[in-house]
DSSP file (Angstrom, degrees, kcal/mol; ACC not computed):
  #  RESIDUE AA STRUCTURE BP1 BP2  ACC     N-H-->O    O-->H-N    N-H-->O    O-->H-N    TCO  KAPPA ALPHA  PHI   PSI    X-CA   Y-CA   Z-CA
    1    1 A M              0   0    0      0, 0.0     2,-0.3     0, 0.0    34,-0.0   0.000 360.0 360.0 360.0 139.6   -2.7   29.0   -3.2
    2    2 A K  E     -A   67   0A   0     65,-1.6    65,-1.9     1,-0.0     2,-0.4  -0.689 360.0-121.6 -99.6 155.1    1.0   28.1   -3.1
    3    3 A N  E     -A   66   0A   0     90,-0.3    90,-2.0    -2,-0.3     2,-0.3  -0.769  32.1-177.2 -96.1 142.1    3.1   27.0   -5.9
    4    4 A Y  E     -AB  65  92A   0     61,-3.1    61,-2.3    -2,-0.4     2,-0.5  -0.880  23.9-134.3-134.1 163.4    4.9   23.7   -5.7
    5    5 A E  E     -AB  64  91A   0     86,-3.0    86,-2.6    -2,-0.3     2,-0.6  -0.988  20.8-164.0-119.8 124.2    7.3   21.7   -7.8
    6    6 A L  E     -AB  63  90A   0     57,-3.5    57,-3.1    -2,-0.5     2,-0.6  -0.956   4.1-170.2-116.3 118.8    6.4   17.9   -8.2
    7    7 A L  E     -AB  62  89A   0     82,-2.9    82,-2.2    -2,-0.6     2,-0.3  -0.939  13.1-176.9-105.1 119.9    9.1   15.6   -9.4
    8    8 A T  E     -AB  61  88A   0     53,-2.3    53,-1.9    -2,-0.6     2,-0.5  -0.821  19.8-153.2-115.4 153.7    7.7   12.2  -10.2
    9    9 A V  E     -AB  60  87A   0     78,-2.5    77,-2.7    -2,-0.3    78,-1.1  -0.992  18.3-163.2-124.3 120.1    9.4    9.0  -11.3
   10   10 A F  E     -AB  59  85A   0     49,-2.8    49,-1.8    -2,-0.5    75,-0.2  -0.664  33.7 -85.0 -97.3 157.4    7.2    6.6  -13.3
   11   11 A K    >   -     0   0    0     73,-2.1     3,-1.2    -2,-0.2    47,-0.2  -0.353  28.8-135.3 -60.0 140.8    7.9    3.0  -14.0
   12   12 A P  T 3  S+     0   0    0      0, 0.0    -1,-0.1     0, 0.0    46,-0.1   0.641  96.4  75.7 -74.7 -12.3   10.1    2.4  -17.0
   13   13 A S  T 3  S+     0   0    0      2,-0.0     2,-0.2     0, 0.0    -2,-0.1   0.640  75.2  99.8 -74.4  -8.1    7.8   -0.4  -18.2
   14   14 A L    <   -     0   0    0     -3,-1.2     2,-0.1    70,-0.1    -4,-0.0  -0.544  69.7-136.6 -74.0 136.3    5.3    2.1  -19.5
   15   15 A D     >  -     0   0    0     -2,-0.2     4,-2.6     1,-0.1     5,-0.2  -0.373  35.5 -93.1 -83.1 175.1    5.2    2.9  -23.1
   16   16 A S  H  > S+     0   0    0      1,-0.2     4,-2.1     2,-0.2     5,-0.1   0.852 125.7  50.3 -63.4 -36.2    4.9    6.5  -24.3
   17   17 A E  H  > S+     0   0    0      2,-0.2     4,-1.9     1,-0.2    -1,-0.2   0.906 113.2  46.8 -64.5 -43.0    1.1    6.4  -24.6
   18   18 A E  H  > S+     0   0    0      2,-0.2     4,-1.9     1,-0.2    -2,-0.2   0.877 110.4  53.3 -66.5 -36.4    0.8    4.9  -21.1
   19   19 A L  H  X S+     0   0    0     -4,-2.6     4,-2.2     2,-0.2    -2,-0.2   0.901 107.6  50.4 -61.4 -44.5    3.2    7.5  -19.7
   20   20 A D  H  X S+     0   0    0     -4,-2.1     4,-2.2     1,-0.2    -1,-0.2   0.899 110.7  49.2 -57.6 -43.8    1.1   10.3  -21.2
   21   21 A K  H  X S+     0   0    0     -4,-1.9     4,-1.9     2,-0.2    -2,-0.2   0.865 110.5  51.7 -64.0 -39.0   -2.0    8.9  -19.6
   22   22 A A  H  X S+     0   0    0     -4,-1.9     4,-1.7     2,-0.2    -1,-0.2   0.864 111.4  45.1 -68.7 -38.5   -0.3    8.6  -16.3
   23   23 A V  H  X S+     0   0    0     -4,-2.2     4,-2.3     2,-0.2    -1,-0.2   0.870 112.8  52.7 -71.4 -35.3    0.9   12.2  -16.3
   24   24 A E  H  X S+     0   0    0     -4,-2.2     4,-2.4     2,-0.2    -2,-0.2   0.840 106.4  53.6 -66.6 -35.0   -2.6   13.2  -17.5
   25   25 A K  H  X S+     0   0    0     -4,-1.9     4,-1.8     2,-0.2    -1,-0.2   0.914 109.6  47.8 -64.1 -42.3   -4.1   11.3  -14.5
   26   26 A V  H  X S+     0   0    0     -4,-1.7     4,-2.4     2,-0.2    -2,-0.2   0.912 112.5  48.1 -68.5 -40.8   -1.9   13.2  -12.1
   27   27 A T  H  X S+     0   0    0     -4,-2.3     4,-1.9     1,-0.2    -2,-0.2   0.896 111.3  50.6 -69.5 -32.1   -2.8   16.6  -13.7
   28   28 A E  H  X S+     0   0    0     -4,-2.4     4,-1.9     2,-0.2    -1,-0.2   0.868 108.5  53.6 -68.1 -33.5   -6.5   15.7  -13.6
   29   29 A E  H  X S+     0   0    0     -4,-1.8     4,-1.4     1,-0.2    -2,-0.2   0.946 107.1  51.2 -64.3 -46.7   -6.1   14.8   -9.9
   30   30 A I  H  <>S+     0   0    0     -4,-2.4     5,-2.1     1,-0.2     3,-0.4   0.902 109.5  49.4 -59.4 -39.4   -4.6   18.2   -9.2
   31   31 A K  H ><5S+     0   0    0     -4,-1.9     3,-1.4     1,-0.2    -1,-0.2   0.820 102.9  60.8 -69.2 -29.5   -7.5   19.9  -10.9
   32   32 A S  H 3<5S+     0   0    0     -4,-1.9    -1,-0.2     1,-0.3    -2,-0.2   0.786 101.2  53.9 -70.3 -24.0   -9.9   17.9   -8.9
   33   33 A Y  T 3<5S-     0   0    0     -4,-1.4    -1,-0.3    -3,-0.4    -2,-0.2   0.131 127.4-103.8 -87.9  19.6   -8.4   19.5   -5.7
   34   34 A E  T < 5S+     0   0    0     -3,-1.4    -3,-0.2     1,-0.2    -2,-0.1   0.807  82.3 128.4  59.6  34.2   -9.1   22.9   -7.3
   35   35 A G      < -     0   0    0     -5,-2.1     2,-0.3    -6,-0.2    32,-0.2  -0.336  48.9-134.6 -98.6-171.9   -5.4   23.4   -8.3
   36   36 A S  E     -C   66   0A   0     30,-1.8    30,-2.8    -2,-0.1     2,-0.6  -0.987   8.9-128.2-148.0 147.9   -3.8   24.2  -11.5
   37   37 A V  E     -C   65   0A   0     -2,-0.3    28,-0.3    28,-0.2     3,-0.1  -0.885  19.1-177.2-100.1 112.3   -0.8   22.9  -13.5
   38   38 A E  E     -     0   0A   0     26,-2.8     2,-0.3    -2,-0.6    27,-0.2   0.924  67.4  -7.2 -72.1 -46.0    1.6   25.7  -14.6
   39   39 A S  E     -C   64   0A   0     25,-1.3    25,-1.8     2,-0.0     2,-0.4  -0.996  52.3-150.4-152.3 151.1    4.0   23.6  -16.6
   40   40 A V  E     -C   63   0A   0     -2,-0.3     2,-0.6    23,-0.2    23,-0.2  -0.995  12.8-175.0-124.0 127.1    4.8   20.0  -17.4
   41   41 A D  E     -C   62   0A   0     21,-2.1    21,-2.5    -2,-0.4     2,-0.9  -0.934   9.5-161.5-125.0 105.7    8.4   19.0  -18.2
   42   42 A K  E     -C   61   0A   0     -2,-0.6    19,-0.2    19,-0.2     3,-0.1  -0.780   8.3-176.0 -89.0 108.7    9.0   15.3  -19.3
   43   43 A M  E     -     0   0A   0     17,-2.1    18,-0.2    -2,-0.9    -1,-0.1   0.515  33.7-129.3 -88.6  -2.8   12.6   14.9  -18.7
   44   44 A G  E     -C   60   0A   0     16,-0.9    16,-2.9     2,-0.0     2,-0.4  -0.339  44.4 -26.7  95.8-175.5   12.8   11.3  -20.2
   45   45 A R  E     +C   59   0A   0     14,-0.2     2,-0.3    -3,-0.1    14,-0.2  -0.675  64.4 174.5 -83.1 127.8   14.1    8.0  -19.0
   46   46 A K  E     -C   58   0A   0     12,-2.4    12,-2.5    -2,-0.4     2,-0.3  -0.958  34.1-104.7-136.8 155.0   17.0    8.2  -16.6
   47   47 A K  E     -C   57   0A   0     -2,-0.3    10,-0.3    10,-0.2     2,-0.2  -0.573  36.5-131.9 -75.5 135.1   19.0    5.8  -14.5
   48   48 A L  E     -     0   0A   0      8,-2.9     3,-0.1    -2,-0.3    -1,-0.1  -0.549  14.5-121.5 -87.9 155.9   18.2    5.7  -10.8
   49   49 A A  E    S+     0   0A   0     -2,-0.2     2,-0.3     1,-0.1    -1,-0.1   0.773  94.7   0.3 -69.7 -26.6   20.9    5.9   -8.1
   50   50 A Y  E    S-     0   0A   0      5,-0.1    -1,-0.1     6,-0.0     2,-0.1  -0.968  97.0 -73.4-154.9 163.6   19.7    2.6   -6.6
   51   51 A D  E     -     0   0A   0     -2,-0.3     2,-0.5    -3,-0.1     5,-0.2  -0.422  40.2-165.7 -65.7 135.4   17.0    0.0   -7.4
   52   52 A V  E >  S-C   55   0A   0      3,-2.1     3,-1.6    -2,-0.1     5,-0.1  -0.977  75.5 -21.7-126.6 113.6   13.5    1.0   -6.5
   53   53 A Q  T 3  S-     0   0    0     -2,-0.5    -1,-0.1     1,-0.3     3,-0.1   0.823 127.8 -51.7  52.1  37.4   11.0   -1.8   -6.5
   54   54 A G  T 3  S+     0   0    0      1,-0.3     2,-0.4     2,-0.0    -1,-0.3   0.506 112.7 119.8  83.8   3.4   13.2   -3.9   -8.8
   55   55 A Y  E <   - C   0  52A   0     -3,-1.6    -3,-2.1     1,-0.1    -1,-0.3  -0.845  45.8-166.8-107.6 137.3   13.7   -1.1  -11.4
   56   56 A R  E    S+     0   0A   0     -2,-0.4    -8,-2.9    -5,-0.2     2,-0.3   0.663  75.1  17.6 -93.3 -15.0   17.0    0.4  -12.3
   57   57 A D  E     - C   0  47A   0    -10,-0.3     2,-0.3    -5,-0.1   -10,-0.2  -0.901  63.9-174.6-144.6 173.6   15.6    3.5  -14.3
   58   58 A G  E     - C   0  46A   0    -12,-2.5   -12,-2.4    -2,-0.3     2,-0.6  -0.992  34.9 -89.1-164.1 166.1   12.4    5.4  -14.7
   59   59 A Y  E     -AC  10  45A   0    -49,-1.8   -49,-2.8    -2,-0.3     2,-0.5  -0.727  40.9-151.5 -86.6 123.5   10.7    8.2  -16.5
   60   60 A F  E     +AC   9  44A   0    -16,-2.9   -17,-2.1    -2,-0.6   -16,-0.9  -0.780  16.6 176.6-101.3 133.1   11.1   11.5  -14.8
   61   61 A T  E     -AC   8  42A   0    -53,-1.9   -53,-2.3    -2,-0.5     2,-0.4  -0.970  14.4-156.3-131.3 148.0    8.6   14.4  -15.0
   62   62 A N  E     -AC   7  41A   0    -21,-2.5   -21,-2.1    -2,-0.4     2,-0.5  -0.978  12.6-177.0-126.9 117.8    8.6   17.7  -13.4
   63   63 A L  E     -AC   6  40A   0    -57,-3.1   -57,-3.5    -2,-0.4     2,-0.6  -0.941  16.9-152.9-119.6 132.4    5.4   19.6  -12.9
   64   64 A V  E     +AC   5  39A   0    -25,-1.8   -26,-2.8    -2,-0.5   -25,-1.3  -0.919  32.2 172.6 -99.6 121.2    5.0   23.1  -11.4
   65   65 A V  E     -AC   4  37A   0    -61,-2.3   -61,-3.1    -2,-0.6     2,-0.5  -0.827  33.9-139.8-129.5 161.6    1.5   23.2   -9.8
   66   66 A S  E     +AC   3  36A   0    -30,-2.8   -30,-1.8    -2,-0.3   -63,-0.2  -0.996  33.2 168.9-121.8 125.2   -0.6   25.6   -7.6
   67   67 A L  E     -A    2   0A   0    -65,-1.9   -65,-1.6    -2,-0.5     2,-0.3  -0.972  39.4-108.4-134.9 149.9   -2.6   23.7   -4.9
   68   68 A P    >   -     0   0    0      0, 0.0     3,-1.8     0, 0.0     4,-0.4  -0.629  32.9-124.5 -73.9 137.7   -4.6   24.9   -1.8
   69   69 A A  G >  S+     0   0    0     -2,-0.3     3,-0.7     1,-0.3     4,-0.3   0.703 106.7  63.5 -56.3 -23.8   -2.7   23.9    1.4
   70   70 A A  G 3  S+     0   0    0      1,-0.2     4,-0.4     2,-0.1    -1,-0.3   0.774 103.5  48.5 -75.2 -23.6   -5.6   22.0    2.8
   71   71 A S  G <> S+     0   0    0     -3,-1.8     4,-2.2     1,-0.2    -1,-0.2   0.485  84.9  90.3 -92.9  -3.2   -5.5   19.4   -0.1
   72   72 A I  H <> S+     0   0    0     -3,-0.7     4,-2.6    -4,-0.4     5,-0.2   0.898  84.6  50.1 -68.8 -42.1   -1.8   18.6   -0.1
   73   73 A V  H  > S+     0   0    0     -4,-0.3     4,-1.7    -3,-0.2    -1,-0.2   0.919 113.9  45.5 -62.3 -46.1   -1.9   15.7    2.4
   74   74 A E  H  > S+     0   0    0     -4,-0.4     4,-2.1     2,-0.2    -1,-0.2   0.902 112.3  52.4 -62.0 -41.5   -4.7   13.9    0.5
   75   75 A F  H  X S+     0   0    0     -4,-2.2     4,-2.1     1,-0.2    -2,-0.2   0.935 109.8  47.8 -61.7 -47.1   -2.9   14.6   -2.8
   76   76 A K  H  X S+     0   0    0     -4,-2.6     4,-1.7     1,-0.2    -1,-0.2   0.856 109.6  52.9 -60.6 -37.0    0.3   13.0   -1.5
   77   77 A R  H  X S+     0   0    0     -4,-1.7     4,-1.2     1,-0.2    -1,-0.2   0.864 108.8  50.2 -68.7 -35.3   -1.5   10.0   -0.2
   78   78 A N  H  X S+     0   0    0     -4,-2.1     4,-0.7     2,-0.2    -2,-0.2   0.859 107.2  54.0 -71.6 -33.2   -3.1    9.5   -3.6
   79   79 A L  H >< S+     0   0    0     -4,-2.1     3,-0.6     1,-0.2     6,-0.2   0.883 105.9  53.5 -64.2 -35.3    0.3    9.7   -5.3
   80   80 A K  H 3< S+     0   0    0     -4,-1.7    -1,-0.2     1,-0.2    -2,-0.2   0.815 109.9  48.4 -64.7 -31.6    1.6    6.9   -2.9
   81   81 A L  H 3< S+     0   0    0     -4,-1.2     2,-0.5    -5,-0.1    -1,-0.2   0.577  84.5 105.8 -86.2  -8.3   -1.3    4.7   -4.0
   82   82 A N    X<  -     0   0    0     -4,-0.7     3,-1.0    -3,-0.6    -3,-0.0  -0.613  61.6-153.4 -72.9 120.2   -0.7    5.3   -7.7
   83   83 A D  T 3  S+     0   0    0     -2,-0.5    -1,-0.1     1,-0.2    -4,-0.0   0.682  89.7  57.1 -72.1 -19.6    0.8    2.1   -9.0
   84   84 A N  T 3  S+     0   0    0    -74,-0.1   -73,-2.1   -62,-0.1     2,-0.7   0.633  89.6  85.3 -87.0 -12.7    2.7    3.7  -11.9
   85   85 A V  E <   +B   10   0A   0     -3,-1.0   -75,-0.2    -6,-0.2     3,-0.1  -0.788  47.9 177.8 -94.6 119.8    4.6    6.1   -9.6
   86   86 A L  E    S-     0   0A   0    -77,-2.7     2,-0.3    -2,-0.7    -1,-0.2   0.923  70.6  -9.6 -84.2 -47.8    7.8    4.7   -8.2
   87   87 A R  E     -B    9   0A   0    -78,-1.1   -78,-2.5   -35,-0.1    -1,-0.3  -0.973  60.1-172.1-143.5 156.1    8.9    7.9   -6.3
   88   88 A F  E     -B    8   0A   0     -2,-0.3     2,-0.4   -80,-0.2   -80,-0.2  -0.988  11.1-156.0-147.9 158.9    7.9   11.5   -6.0
   89   89 A M  E     -B    7   0A   0    -82,-2.2   -82,-2.9    -2,-0.3     2,-0.5  -0.983  10.3-163.4-137.5 123.5    9.3   14.6   -4.4
   90   90 A F  E     +B    6   0A   0     -2,-0.4     2,-0.4   -84,-0.2   -84,-0.2  -0.941  15.8 175.4-112.7 115.5    6.9   17.5   -3.5
   91   91 A M  E     -B    5   0A   0    -86,-2.6   -86,-3.0    -2,-0.5     2,-0.5  -0.939  30.6-124.9-127.5 143.8    8.5   20.9   -2.8
   92   92 A E  E     -B    4   0A   0     -2,-0.4     2,-0.6   -88,-0.2   -88,-0.3  -0.723  29.3-131.5 -82.0 129.8    7.2   24.4   -2.1
   93   93 A V        -     0   0    0    -90,-2.0   -90,-0.3    -2,-0.5     5,-0.0  -0.749  21.7-128.5 -85.3 119.8    8.6   26.9   -4.5
   94   94 A S     >  -     0   0    0     -2,-0.6     4,-1.3     1,-0.1    -1,-0.1  -0.150  14.6-119.7 -61.1 159.6    9.9   30.0   -2.8
   95   95 A K  H  > S+     0   0    0      2,-0.2     4,-1.3     1,-0.2    -1,-0.1   0.792 114.9  57.6 -68.1 -30.4    8.9   33.5   -3.9
   96   96 A K  H  > S+     0   0    0      1,-0.2     4,-0.7     2,-0.2    -1,-0.2   0.912 106.1  48.4 -67.8 -38.9   12.4   34.3   -4.6
   97   97 A A  H  4 S+     0   0    0      1,-0.2     3,-0.2     2,-0.2    -2,-0.2   0.789 106.4  58.6 -70.1 -29.1   12.7   31.4   -7.0
   98   98 A Q  H  < S+     0   0    0     -4,-1.3    -1,-0.2     1,-0.2    -2,-0.2   0.872 103.8  50.4 -65.7 -35.7    9.4   32.4   -8.8
   99   99 A T  H  <        0   0    0     -4,-1.3    -1,-0.2     1,-0.2    -2,-0.2   0.689 360.0 360.0 -80.1 -18.0   10.7   35.8   -9.7
  100  100 A V     <        0   0    0     -4,-0.7    -1,-0.2    -3,-0.2    -2,-0.1   0.482 360.0 360.0 -79.9 360.0   14.0   34.6  -11.3
């Protein structure tokens, strides 16, 4: 399994309880693909550079996850279908960055 960094932007209309449930839903989905969540960093509400689906800001979260390579395409597709996610960025963490 490889390590990845997942930056997600959730809708700003979610309250703190709904945001926690949305993040938990993403982590449960990762576990359903036989992956694991190394860390979750809720960075808070931030302004977006441009309007996304009519929203000017969003809740940013950063997750470091381990996933099998075969399940990445399906996981990304499910993130696109999630109504609470405005945008996401999925990056592979290099071995050099893991040791620092």
